C-alpha positions as CSV (number, residue, x, y, z in Angstrom):
1,M,-17.4,-118.4,172.1
2,A,-15.4,-120.8,169.9
3,V,-13.1,-119.0,167.5
4,A,-13.2,-120.1,163.9
5,T,-10.0,-120.5,162.1
6,L,-9.8,-119.6,158.4
7,T,-6.4,-120.3,156.6
8,W,-5.4,-119.8,153.0
9,G,-6.7,-123.3,152.2
10,T,-10.2,-122.8,153.6
11,L,-10.7,-119.2,152.5
12,G,-9.1,-119.4,149.1
13,G,-12.2,-119.2,147.0
14,V,-13.8,-122.4,148.0
15,T,-16.9,-120.8,149.3
16,P,-18.2,-118.0,147.0
17,V,-19.3,-114.7,148.5
18,P,-23.1,-114.8,148.8
19,A,-25.4,-112.3,147.0
20,A,-26.8,-111.0,150.3
21,P,-24.9,-109.6,153.2
22,V,-23.2,-112.2,155.4
23,A,-24.1,-110.1,158.3
24,Y,-25.2,-106.5,159.3
25,Y,-25.5,-104.5,162.4
26,V,-26.9,-101.0,162.8
27,I,-26.7,-99.1,166.1
28,D,-27.2,-95.6,167.6
29,S,-23.6,-94.6,168.1
30,D,-24.5,-92.4,171.1
31,G,-26.3,-95.0,173.2
32,G,-25.4,-98.2,171.5
33,M,-29.1,-99.2,171.0
34,V,-29.4,-102.0,168.4
35,L,-31.7,-100.9,165.5
36,A,-31.1,-103.6,162.9
37,E,-29.1,-106.8,162.8
38,K,-28.5,-110.1,161.0
39,D,-25.9,-112.6,162.3
40,A,-24.1,-109.7,164.1
41,H,-21.7,-112.1,165.9
42,R,-20.8,-114.3,162.9
43,Q,-17.0,-114.3,162.3
44,W,-15.9,-113.0,159.0
45,P,-12.7,-111.4,157.6
46,P,-12.8,-107.6,158.1
47,A,-10.1,-107.1,155.2
48,S,-8.9,-103.5,155.4
49,M,-11.3,-102.7,158.3
50,T,-8.6,-104.4,160.4
51,K,-6.8,-100.9,160.1
52,M,-9.6,-99.4,162.3
53,M,-7.8,-101.0,165.3
54,T,-4.4,-100.0,164.0
55,V,-5.6,-96.3,163.9
56,L,-7.4,-96.7,167.3
57,L,-4.2,-97.9,169.0
58,A,-2.2,-95.0,167.6
59,M,-4.7,-92.4,168.5
60,E,-5.1,-93.7,172.0
61,R,-1.4,-93.2,172.5
62,V,-1.7,-89.7,171.0
63,R,-4.3,-88.9,173.5
64,G,-2.3,-90.4,176.3
65,G,0.8,-88.2,175.4
66,T,3.2,-91.0,174.3
67,L,2.8,-90.2,170.7
68,K,2.4,-86.9,168.9
69,L,0.6,-86.5,165.4
70,D,3.5,-84.3,164.2
71,E,6.3,-86.8,165.0
72,P,8.0,-88.4,162.0
73,V,7.2,-92.0,161.1
74,R,9.9,-93.6,158.9
75,A,8.9,-96.4,156.3
76,S,11.0,-99.6,156.6
77,A,11.8,-101.8,153.7
78,W,9.0,-104.2,154.7
79,A,6.5,-101.3,154.7
80,S,7.6,-100.2,151.3
81,R,7.0,-103.7,149.8
82,I,3.7,-104.7,151.4
83,G,1.6,-104.1,148.3
84,G,-2.1,-103.6,147.9
85,S,-3.7,-100.2,148.5
86,Q,-0.8,-97.9,149.3
87,V,0.7,-94.4,149.1
88,Y,4.0,-95.8,147.6
89,L,6.2,-95.2,150.6
90,R,9.9,-95.7,149.8
91,E,12.3,-97.3,152.3
92,G,13.6,-94.5,154.7
93,E,10.9,-92.0,153.7
94,A,9.3,-90.3,156.6
95,F,6.0,-88.5,157.1
96,S,4.3,-87.3,160.2
97,L,2.2,-89.7,162.1
98,G,-0.9,-87.7,161.4
99,Q,-0.2,-88.0,157.6
100,M,0.2,-91.7,157.9
101,L,-3.0,-92.1,159.8
102,E,-4.9,-89.9,157.3
103,A,-3.5,-92.1,154.5
104,I,-4.8,-95.2,156.3
105,M,-8.3,-93.8,156.8
106,I,-8.7,-92.3,153.4
107,A,-6.7,-94.4,151.0
108,S,-6.5,-97.5,153.2
109,A,-2.7,-97.5,152.7
110,N,-1.2,-100.8,153.7
111,D,2.3,-99.4,153.6
112,A,1.3,-96.6,156.1
113,A,-0.3,-99.1,158.5
114,V,2.8,-101.2,158.5
115,A,5.0,-98.1,159.1
116,V,2.7,-97.0,162.0
117,A,2.8,-100.4,163.6
118,E,6.5,-100.7,163.5
119,H,6.8,-97.2,164.8
120,V,4.6,-97.8,167.7
121,A,5.6,-101.3,168.7
122,G,9.0,-102.0,167.0
123,S,7.4,-104.8,164.7
124,T,4.1,-105.7,163.2
125,A,4.1,-108.9,165.2
126,A,4.4,-106.9,168.5
127,F,1.7,-104.6,167.2
128,V,-0.6,-107.4,166.5
129,E,-0.3,-108.6,170.2
130,L,-1.3,-105.0,171.2
131,M,-4.3,-105.2,168.8
132,N,-5.6,-108.4,170.4
133,A,-5.0,-107.3,173.9
134,R,-7.1,-104.1,173.1
135,A,-9.8,-106.3,171.5
136,K,-10.0,-108.3,174.6
137,A,-10.2,-105.2,176.8
138,L,-13.1,-104.0,174.6
139,G,-14.9,-107.3,175.0
140,L,-14.6,-108.3,171.3
141,T,-15.2,-111.9,171.7
142,D,-15.5,-112.5,167.9
143,T,-12.2,-110.9,167.0
144,V,-8.8,-112.3,166.4
145,Y,-6.2,-110.1,164.6
146,Q,-3.2,-111.7,162.6
147,S,-2.1,-108.6,160.7
148,V,-2.0,-104.8,161.0
149,H,-3.5,-104.2,157.5
150,G,-6.1,-106.9,156.8
151,L,-4.6,-108.2,153.5
152,P,-5.6,-111.8,152.5
153,P,-3.7,-114.6,154.1
154,T,-1.1,-116.3,152.0
155,R,-0.5,-120.0,151.9
156,G,-0.1,-121.2,155.5
157,Q,-1.2,-117.9,157.1
158,T,-4.6,-117.3,158.9
159,A,-7.0,-114.7,158.2
160,D,-8.0,-111.9,160.5
161,L,-11.5,-112.5,161.9
162,T,-14.1,-110.2,163.5
163,S,-17.9,-109.6,163.4
164,A,-20.3,-106.8,162.5
165,H,-20.9,-106.3,166.3
166,D,-17.2,-106.1,167.1
167,L,-16.6,-103.6,164.2
168,A,-19.3,-101.4,165.6
169,V,-17.7,-101.3,168.9
170,V,-14.3,-100.3,167.4
171,A,-16.1,-97.7,165.4
172,R,-17.7,-96.1,168.5
173,E,-14.1,-95.9,170.0
174,L,-12.8,-94.3,166.8
175,M,-15.6,-91.7,166.9
176,R,-14.2,-90.3,170.1
177,F,-11.3,-88.8,168.0
178,P,-12.4,-85.7,165.9
179,E,-9.2,-86.0,163.8
180,V,-10.2,-89.6,162.8
181,M,-13.6,-88.6,161.8
182,R,-12.2,-85.6,159.8
183,W,-10.0,-87.9,157.9
184,A,-12.7,-90.6,157.5
185,G,-15.2,-88.1,156.3
186,S,-13.0,-86.4,153.7
187,P,-13.8,-87.3,150.1
188,S,-10.2,-86.9,149.1
189,A,-6.9,-85.4,150.3
190,G,-3.4,-84.9,149.0
191,F,-0.2,-86.8,150.0
192,R,3.4,-86.1,149.5
193,D,2.9,-82.4,149.2
194,G,-0.2,-82.9,147.0
195,T,1.6,-84.8,144.3
196,L,-0.5,-88.0,145.2
197,Q,-4.2,-87.5,145.4
198,M,-5.9,-90.0,147.7
199,A,-9.7,-90.7,147.0
200,N,-11.6,-92.0,149.9
201,T,-12.5,-95.7,149.3
202,N,-15.8,-95.2,151.2
203,H,-17.9,-93.8,148.4
204,L,-20.7,-93.0,150.8
205,V,-19.0,-89.9,152.0
206,R,-19.6,-88.5,148.5
207,T,-23.0,-89.9,147.7
208,Y,-24.9,-90.5,150.9
209,P,-26.6,-87.4,152.6
210,G,-25.4,-87.2,156.2
211,A,-22.4,-89.6,155.8
212,T,-19.5,-88.9,158.1
213,G,-17.2,-91.8,157.6
214,L,-15.7,-94.5,158.3
215,K,-13.8,-97.5,156.7
216,T,-14.2,-100.0,153.9
217,G,-12.7,-103.5,153.5
218,Y,-12.2,-105.8,150.5
219,Y,-10.5,-108.8,149.2
220,R,-11.9,-111.5,146.8
221,E,-12.8,-114.2,149.4
222,A,-14.1,-111.7,152.0
223,G,-16.2,-109.7,149.6
224,F,-17.0,-106.0,149.9
225,S,-17.6,-104.7,153.5
226,V,-18.0,-101.4,155.0
227,T,-18.3,-99.8,158.5
228,A,-20.3,-96.6,157.8
229,T,-21.3,-93.6,159.9
230,A,-24.0,-91.0,159.2
231,S,-25.9,-88.4,161.1
232,R,-29.4,-86.9,160.5
233,K,-31.6,-84.8,162.8
234,D,-29.7,-85.7,166.0
235,L,-29.6,-89.4,165.2
236,N,-26.1,-90.8,164.8
237,L,-25.7,-94.2,163.2
238,I,-23.1,-96.9,162.8
239,A,-24.0,-99.5,160.1
240,V,-21.6,-102.5,159.5
241,V,-22.3,-104.5,156.3
242,L,-20.2,-107.6,155.6
243,G,-19.4,-109.8,152.5
244,L,-21.2,-108.6,149.4
245,P,-20.0,-109.6,145.9
246,T,-19.7,-106.2,144.5
247,K,-18.8,-102.6,145.7
248,G,-22.1,-101.2,144.4
249,E,-24.1,-103.7,146.2
250,C,-22.3,-103.1,149.4
251,F,-22.9,-99.3,149.4
252,T,-26.5,-99.8,148.2
253,E,-27.3,-102.2,151.0
254,T,-25.6,-100.0,153.5
255,A,-27.6,-96.9,152.3
256,R,-30.9,-99.0,152.4
257,L,-30.3,-100.1,156.0
258,M,-29.5,-96.5,157.1
259,N,-32.4,-95.0,155.1
260,E,-34.8,-97.5,156.9
261,T,-33.4,-96.8,160.2
262,F,-33.5,-93.0,159.9
263,A,-37.2,-93.3,158.6
264,S,-38.2,-95.6,161.5
265,Y,-36.4,-93.9,164.5
266,R,-35.9,-90.5,165.8
267,M,-34.3,-88.8,168.8
268,V,-36.6,-87.0,171.2
269,S,-36.0,-85.0,174.4
270,P,-39.0,-85.2,176.6
271,V,-36.9,-83.6,179.4
272,K,-34.4,-80.7,178.7
273,R,-31.5,-79.6,180.8
274,G,-32.6,-76.3,182.6
275,G,-36.3,-76.9,181.9
276,A,-38.8,-76.6,184.6
277,V,-40.6,-79.9,185.3
278,G,-42.9,-78.7,188.2
279,E,-43.3,-76.4,191.2
280,V,-43.0,-77.2,194.9
281,P,-44.8,-75.0,197.5
282,V,-42.6,-73.5,200.2
283,A,-44.0,-74.1,203.6
284,G,-44.8,-71.0,205.8
285,T,-45.0,-68.7,202.9
286,A,-47.9,-66.8,201.2
287,G,-48.2,-69.1,198.3
288,D,-44.5,-69.1,197.4
289,A,-43.1,-71.9,195.4
290,V,-39.8,-73.0,193.8
291,K,-39.5,-74.4,190.3
292,G,-37.9,-77.9,189.9
293,I,-35.2,-77.7,187.2
294,A,-33.9,-80.7,185.4
295,L,-30.1,-81.1,185.8
296,Q,-29.6,-82.9,182.4
297,D,-31.4,-83.8,179.2
298,I,-33.2,-87.0,178.8
299,R,-32.6,-88.0,175.2
300,L,-34.4,-91.1,174.0
301,L,-34.4,-93.0,170.7
302,V,-38.0,-93.9,169.8
303,K,-39.5,-95.8,166.9
304,G,-42.6,-94.5,165.1
305,A,-45.4,-93.2,167.2
306,E,-43.8,-94.5,170.5
307,E,-43.2,-90.9,171.5
308,Q,-46.9,-90.7,172.3
309,S,-46.6,-93.3,174.9
310,L,-43.9,-91.6,176.9
311,V,-44.9,-90.4,180.4
312,V,-42.9,-87.7,182.1
313,E,-43.4,-88.0,185.8
314,P,-41.8,-85.5,188.3
315,R,-41.1,-87.1,191.6
316,L,-41.1,-84.1,193.9
317,P,-42.2,-83.5,197.5
318,R,-45.6,-82.1,198.2
319,V,-44.0,-79.1,200.1
320,V,-40.4,-78.0,200.9
321,Q,-39.4,-76.5,204.1
322,P,-37.7,-73.2,204.1
323,P,-35.0,-72.0,203.8
324,V,-34.5,-73.3,200.2
325,R,-31.2,-72.7,198.4
326,R,-30.8,-72.5,194.7
327,G,-29.4,-75.7,193.5
328,Q,-30.9,-77.7,196.5
329,S,-32.0,-81.3,195.5
330,L,-35.7,-81.6,195.1
331,G,-36.0,-85.0,193.7
332,D,-36.1,-86.6,190.3
333,V,-37.9,-86.6,187.1
334,V,-38.6,-90.0,185.4
335,V,-39.6,-90.9,181.9
336,R,-41.7,-94.1,181.6
337,R,-43.0,-96.2,178.8
338,G,-45.8,-98.1,180.5
339,D,-44.5,-99.5,183.6
340,Q,-40.9,-99.3,182.3
341,E,-38.6,-96.6,183.4
342,I,-36.4,-95.5,180.5
343,G,-34.8,-92.3,181.8
344,R,-34.2,-90.4,185.0
345,V,-32.4,-87.2,186.0
346,A,-32.1,-85.2,189.2
347,V,-34.2,-82.0,189.9
348,I,-33.1,-79.0,191.7
349,A,-34.6,-75.7,193.0
350,D,-34.4,-72.8,190.8
351,R,-33.8,-70.1,193.4
352,D,-33.4,-69.2,197.1
353,V,-36.3,-68.7,199.4
354,A,-35.6,-67.3,202.9
355,A,-37.3,-68.6,206.0
356,A,-39.7,-66.2,207.7
357,G,-39.6,-65.1,211.3
358,W,-37.5,-66.9,213.7
359,L,-36.6,-69.5,211.1
360,S,-35.1,-66.6,209.1
361,W,-33.0,-65.6,212.1
362,L,-31.7,-69.1,212.6
363,W,-30.9,-69.4,208.9
364,N,-29.0,-66.1,208.9
365,R,-27.2,-66.9,212.0
366,S,-26.0,-70.2,210.7
367,A,-24.9,-68.6,207.5
368,W,-22.9,-65.8,209.1
369,A,-21.8,-67.0,212.5
370,P,-18.0,-67.7,212.8
371,A,-17.0,-71.4,212.8
372,T,-16.4,-72.9,216.3
373,R,-14.6,-75.9,217.5
């Protein structure tokens, strides 16, 4: 798609932030199903939600073994002077990578974001290149990063741009890291041996039942935005809301969208792993049969009374020839909604059934005879 370009001159307060969200996007974080959306691909400045990609790149390198959470990260003069939300790093001061990332997720610390970027790539410019390369790899066609922190552009600079859709994609990637979600879900934490108390900028983790994270963003021209995560009754949501004029309106709108989604949808499991889905008679036996066991759960997100329209259809043979071995494939079980197949898993036999008579002799001989060439 064509990429919009917002510079200081076009973003500097010319167009006021509207009273309704510029865009929103609500998905099931497990399967990615879209549950509510408005202008999900509209480009908009993410402000401090830019740091979600900064943290993602660092954590991917931790998982890959090229970084460690306990290694020291030293603040440069540039990091110490960056301004905005910060943990007041002094030039030459060092904290562990884990502490820096925690400060980014909880306090939205710009100085920590710069320090991490310089530690990983040598400079913020080189790190921004990594950010855009990762965005491209994730298919984020609405996203162009210009900074590692998301501060508003100064005269002659260009704003970071993304969309509600793209932020949800980054959030799904971040949710793969338990450490990130622990930081993002913490109402507060201490920094510098507890002498500085960091309060989470995402008020939902203190006020919304089931909230688990994730990251806020704000500057005047971009308005108040949030990428929020929450879980209730096996349903895990990501809700992105962009561009509201006040912090309260942003959190209220996000809570409303999540409340409506939790009320409208629920996760059901019409087929459970290890559950019997039918029986198959064994030929040549006196009424013997094996149970067909589902290898995996089929978990489906349904709206309202849709669960009543689901049809569970085992697709098993009419009869199975002995010998039958436990774990032997028997077929599949399919879940349909009308003519549409919406889930399928393999079905296996629950036990062994020996062959009778001469079939039994052949089976035993093949099982115990020495291998020949």
